[in-house]
N, C-alpha and C positions, 0 to 999 in steps of 0.2 A: 343648361338643360333646354332642349328643343321645345318650342311652343307646340301645343296640340290643339288646333282649332276645332277638332271633332270631339274633344272631351265633354263638351256640354250635352252631347247626345247620349251619354252613358249615365247610368244611375249615380247619384251622389255617393252612395256607399260602395261603388265599384272601385276597388283598390288598384294601385299600379300592378300588383301581382295578378289580379283578375284580368286586367287589360292585356298584360304581356301574354298570358296563357290564351286569351281570346285571339290575339293577333297571330300567335303561332298556329292555332287551329284554322284560322282564315287562310293563312299562307299555305298550309298543307292541302286544304280543300281546293284552293285556286289552282295550285300546281297539278293536283290529280285530275281535276275536271277539265283543265285546259290541255293537258298532254295526252290523256287517254283518247285514242283515235288518231293521233298524229302519225303520219307515215314514217317508217324507219326500216332499215335493213342492217345486215351484218357488216356493211362497209365501215371499216374502222375509222377512216377519216370523217365520214359523215357522223358517226356516233360521237366522236370527240367534239366535233363542231356543235352538234345539238346540245350535248351536255354543258359545254361552256356557254353557249348562247342562252339556253334556258336558265342556267344558274345565275348568270349576270342580269338577265332581264327580270327575274323574280326578286332579285336582291334590291331592285329599284323601289319596290313597294315600301310604304311607311314602316319604320321601326325594324326592318330586316337588317341584321348586321352580317349575316352569312347565310348563303344558300348553296348547298351542294346537291346536284342532281346527277345520279348515275343511272345509265341504261344498262341493264344486265344482259350483256351480249350473248351469254350462253343460253338464255331463254328465248332469244329470237330464232326463228326458223331460217334455214339456209335459203339462198337465192334460187328459186325455181326458174326454169327456162321461159315460161310464158311471160309476156310483158305485163300480164295482169297479176302475176305472183312474184314479182321481183322485190316486193316489200310486204310488210304487214303493219297493221295498226298497233300502236303501243297499247299495252294493257297494264293494269295495276301490277301484275306479276313481273313486268319488265322494269319497274321503277324502284329505286332505292334513293330516298330523299332525306336530307337532314337540313333543318332550318334553325337558325338562331335569331331570336328576337330580343331586342333591348328596349325597355320602356321604363323610364324614370327610375333607373337604378336596379331594375329587376331584369334578369336574363333567363330566357327559357330556351331550352334545346328540345326540339320536337322532331319526330321521325315518321316516315312512311316507308313501309316495306311489306312485301308479301310474306305472310306467315303460313308456312305449309300446313301445320297442324290445325289451323283455323280455316284454311282454304280461302283466305281473305287478305286484301291489301290493307293492313292495319295502320291507322294514324294514332300516334300516342306521344305523350309528353315524357321525355327521357330525364330531364333535369330542370329544376327551378332554383335559382340562386338570387339572393338579394345583397345589395351593398357594393 
């Protein structure tokens, strides 16, 4: 089991389950707030590159066992002719994210996706398993 030097900063009654869920929430929040506003276009090569780079980079953070970031191409606008309109800023509706966190035997799968009926990029816990 990997040592956790930050554990002392959490309440004594904070369980590994609590911490795994916390870490999943932090991961989704970090991804959302760092990617919204990032320039993107419908260029397929660029999108694939961004998805891979973002996924690999965010997986470096503590306790992340898997990060999958998908940019929803169909939601991006087409390339306009003006040099000022060849791209658009990523928005929550462009992102579909799945994060898996492992902390002391607890695994959490959490997601971020735009939910049409809510009109909102929702972050939620999909699954928690122990053991």
